[in-house]
C-alpha positions as CSV (number, residue, x, y, z in Angstrom):
1,X,9.4,6.8,5.3
2,X,6.5,8.5,7.0
3,X,3.6,10.2,5.4
4,X,0.3,11.7,6.3
5,X,-3.2,11.2,4.8
6,X,-6.4,12.7,6.2
7,X,-4.7,13.5,9.5
8,X,-3.5,9.9,10.0
9,X,0.2,9.2,10.2
10,X,1.5,6.2,8.2
11,X,4.9,4.6,7.7
12,X,6.4,2.6,4.9
13,X,8.7,-0.2,6.0
14,X,10.6,-2.9,4.1
15,X,11.0,-6.4,5.4
16,X,12.5,-9.5,3.8
17,X,10.4,-12.3,2.5
18,X,10.8,-14.5,5.6
19,X,9.9,-11.7,8.0
20,X,6.9,-10.7,5.9
21,X,5.6,-14.3,5.9
22,X,6.3,-14.7,9.6
23,X,4.7,-11.5,10.6
24,X,1.5,-12.0,8.6
25,X,1.3,-15.7,9.1
26,X,1.6,-16.4,5.4
27,X,2.2,-19.8,3.9
28,X,5.9,-20.4,3.2
29,X,4.9,-21.3,-0.4
30,X,3.0,-18.0,-0.7
31,X,5.1,-15.0,-1.8
32,X,4.1,-11.7,-0.3
33,X,5.0,-8.6,-2.3
34,X,3.6,-6.2,0.4
35,X,0.9,-5.6,2.9
36,X,-1.1,-2.7,4.2
37,X,-1.8,-2.9,7.9
38,X,-4.8,-0.8,8.9
39,X,-4.3,-1.5,12.6
40,X,-0.7,-0.2,12.6
41,X,-1.0,2.4,9.9
42,X,2.0,0.8,8.1
43,X,2.7,-0.3,4.6
44,X,5.1,-3.2,4.4
45,X,7.1,-3.9,1.2
46,X,9.2,-6.9,0.4
47,X,12.8,-5.7,0.5
48,X,13.9,-8.5,-1.9
49,X,11.9,-7.2,-4.9
50,X,13.6,-5.7,-7.9
51,X,13.1,-1.9,-8.2
52,X,10.2,-2.0,-10.7
53,X,8.2,-4.6,-8.8
54,X,8.9,-2.8,-5.5
55,X,7.5,0.4,-7.0
56,X,4.4,-1.3,-8.4
57,X,3.8,-2.9,-5.0
58,X,4.1,0.4,-3.2
59,X,1.6,1.9,-5.6
60,X,-0.7,-1.0,-5.0
61,X,-0.4,-0.8,-1.2
62,X,-0.9,3.0,-1.2
63,X,-4.1,2.4,-3.1
64,X,-5.3,0.2,-0.2
65,X,-4.2,2.9,2.2
66,X,-6.0,5.7,0.3
67,X,-9.3,3.8,-0.1
68,X,-9.3,2.8,3.6
69,X,-8.6,6.4,4.7
70,X,-11.3,7.8,2.4
71,X,-14.0,5.5,3.6
72,X,-14.3,3.1,0.7
73,X,-14.1,0.1,3.0
74,X,-14.3,-3.4,1.7
75,X,-17.4,-3.3,-0.4
76,X,-17.5,-5.2,-3.7
77,X,-20.2,-2.8,-4.9
78,X,-18.1,-0.2,-6.7
79,X,-19.5,1.3,-9.9
80,X,-17.5,2.3,-12.9
81,X,-18.1,5.9,-11.9
82,X,-16.9,5.3,-8.4
83,X,-13.7,3.7,-9.8
84,X,-13.1,6.7,-12.1
85,X,-13.5,9.0,-9.1
86,X,-11.1,7.0,-7.0
87,X,-8.4,7.0,-9.8
88,X,-8.8,10.7,-10.4
89,X,-8.5,11.5,-6.7
90,X,-5.7,9.2,-5.9
91,X,-3.2,9.9,-8.7
92,X,-1.4,12.9,-7.2
93,X,-1.3,11.4,-3.7
94,X,0.3,8.2,-4.9
95,X,2.8,9.9,-7.2
96,X,3.9,12.3,-4.5
97,X,4.6,9.4,-2.0
98,X,6.3,7.1,-4.5
99,X,8.5,9.9,-5.8
100,X,9.6,10.8,-2.3
101,X,10.2,7.1,-1.3
102,X,12.4,6.4,-4.4
103,X,14.3,9.7,-4.3
Protein backbone atom coordinates (compact mmCIF):
# COMPACT_ATOMS: atom_id res chain seq x y z
CA UNK A 1 0.00 0.00 0.00
CA UNK A 2 1.19 3.51 -0.76
CA UNK A 3 0.61 6.63 1.29
CA UNK A 4 1.80 10.22 1.39
CA UNK A 5 3.05 12.30 4.31
CA UNK A 6 4.41 15.86 4.01
CA UNK A 7 4.77 15.49 0.22
CA UNK A 8 6.84 12.32 0.62
CA UNK A 9 5.58 9.10 -0.92
CA UNK A 10 5.89 5.96 1.21
CA UNK A 11 5.04 2.31 0.72
CA UNK A 12 4.16 -0.50 3.12
CA UNK A 13 5.47 -3.93 2.13
CA UNK A 14 5.26 -7.31 3.84
CA UNK A 15 8.21 -9.70 3.86
CA UNK A 16 8.64 -13.06 5.56
CA UNK A 17 10.94 -13.48 8.55
CA UNK A 18 13.87 -14.82 6.53
CA UNK A 19 13.73 -12.02 3.93
CA UNK A 20 13.46 -9.33 6.63
CA UNK A 21 16.53 -10.72 8.42
CA UNK A 22 18.48 -11.10 5.17
CA UNK A 23 17.62 -7.64 3.90
CA UNK A 24 18.43 -5.86 7.14
CA UNK A 25 21.41 -8.04 8.10
CA UNK A 26 19.74 -9.13 11.31
CA UNK A 27 20.95 -11.96 13.44
CA UNK A 28 19.06 -15.19 12.68
CA UNK A 29 18.24 -15.44 16.38
CA UNK A 30 16.77 -11.92 16.38
CA UNK A 31 13.12 -11.75 15.33
CA UNK A 32 12.19 -8.65 13.35
CA UNK A 33 8.56 -7.53 13.54
CA UNK A 34 9.07 -4.65 11.12
CA UNK A 35 11.41 -1.95 9.92
CA UNK A 36 11.11 1.67 8.77
CA UNK A 37 13.57 2.46 5.97
CA UNK A 38 14.16 6.20 5.76
CA UNK A 39 16.37 5.81 2.68
CA UNK A 40 13.71 3.92 0.70
CA UNK A 41 10.60 5.55 2.19
CA UNK A 42 9.27 2.08 2.96
CA UNK A 43 7.82 0.36 5.96
CA UNK A 44 8.45 -3.36 6.05
CA UNK A 45 6.18 -5.61 8.12
CA UNK A 46 6.78 -9.27 8.92
CA UNK A 47 4.16 -11.16 6.91
CA UNK A 48 4.23 -14.09 9.34
CA UNK A 49 2.80 -12.14 12.28
CA UNK A 50 -0.72 -12.75 13.56
CA UNK A 51 -3.20 -9.99 12.73
CA UNK A 52 -3.07 -8.15 16.07
CA UNK A 53 0.75 -8.18 16.23
CA UNK A 54 0.95 -7.06 12.59
CA UNK A 55 -1.40 -4.15 13.32
CA UNK A 56 0.60 -3.12 16.40
CA UNK A 57 3.83 -3.33 14.40
CA UNK A 58 2.42 -1.15 11.61
CA UNK A 59 1.36 1.46 14.19
CA UNK A 60 4.87 1.34 15.68
CA UNK A 61 6.58 1.74 12.29
CA UNK A 62 4.20 4.52 11.22
CA UNK A 63 5.23 6.35 14.38
CA UNK A 64 8.87 6.14 13.24
CA UNK A 65 7.80 7.41 9.81
CA UNK A 66 5.78 10.32 11.22
CA UNK A 67 8.50 11.46 13.64
CA UNK A 68 11.12 11.29 10.87
CA UNK A 69 8.98 13.22 8.36
CA UNK A 70 8.15 15.87 10.96
CA UNK A 71 11.75 16.57 11.94
CA UNK A 72 11.92 14.88 15.32
CA UNK A 73 15.10 13.04 14.35
CA UNK A 74 16.84 10.73 16.77
CA UNK A 75 17.23 12.94 19.83
CA UNK A 76 16.75 11.39 23.25
CA UNK A 77 15.89 14.84 24.62
CA UNK A 78 12.10 14.74 24.26
CA UNK A 79 10.08 16.37 27.03
CA UNK A 80 6.75 15.12 28.31
CA UNK A 81 5.12 18.09 26.56
CA UNK A 82 6.84 17.17 23.28
CA UNK A 83 5.60 13.60 23.62
CA UNK A 84 2.02 14.78 24.24
CA UNK A 85 2.21 16.99 21.15
CA UNK A 86 3.48 14.07 19.07
CA UNK A 87 0.70 11.75 20.24
CA UNK A 88 -1.98 14.40 19.67
CA UNK A 89 -0.68 15.13 16.17
CA UNK A 90 -0.04 11.58 15.04
CA UNK A 91 -3.27 9.87 16.05
CA UNK A 92 -5.44 10.66 13.00
CA UNK A 93 -2.56 10.02 10.56
CA UNK A 94 -1.87 6.57 11.97
CA UNK A 95 -5.53 5.55 12.27
CA UNK A 96 -6.22 6.53 8.67
CA UNK A 97 -3.31 4.50 7.27
CA UNK A 98 -3.95 1.45 9.49
CA UNK A 99 -7.66 1.40 8.62
CA UNK A 100 -6.89 1.57 4.89
CA UNK A 101 -4.21 -1.12 5.13
CA UNK A 102 -6.40 -3.63 6.97
CA UNK A 103 -9.56 -2.86 4.98
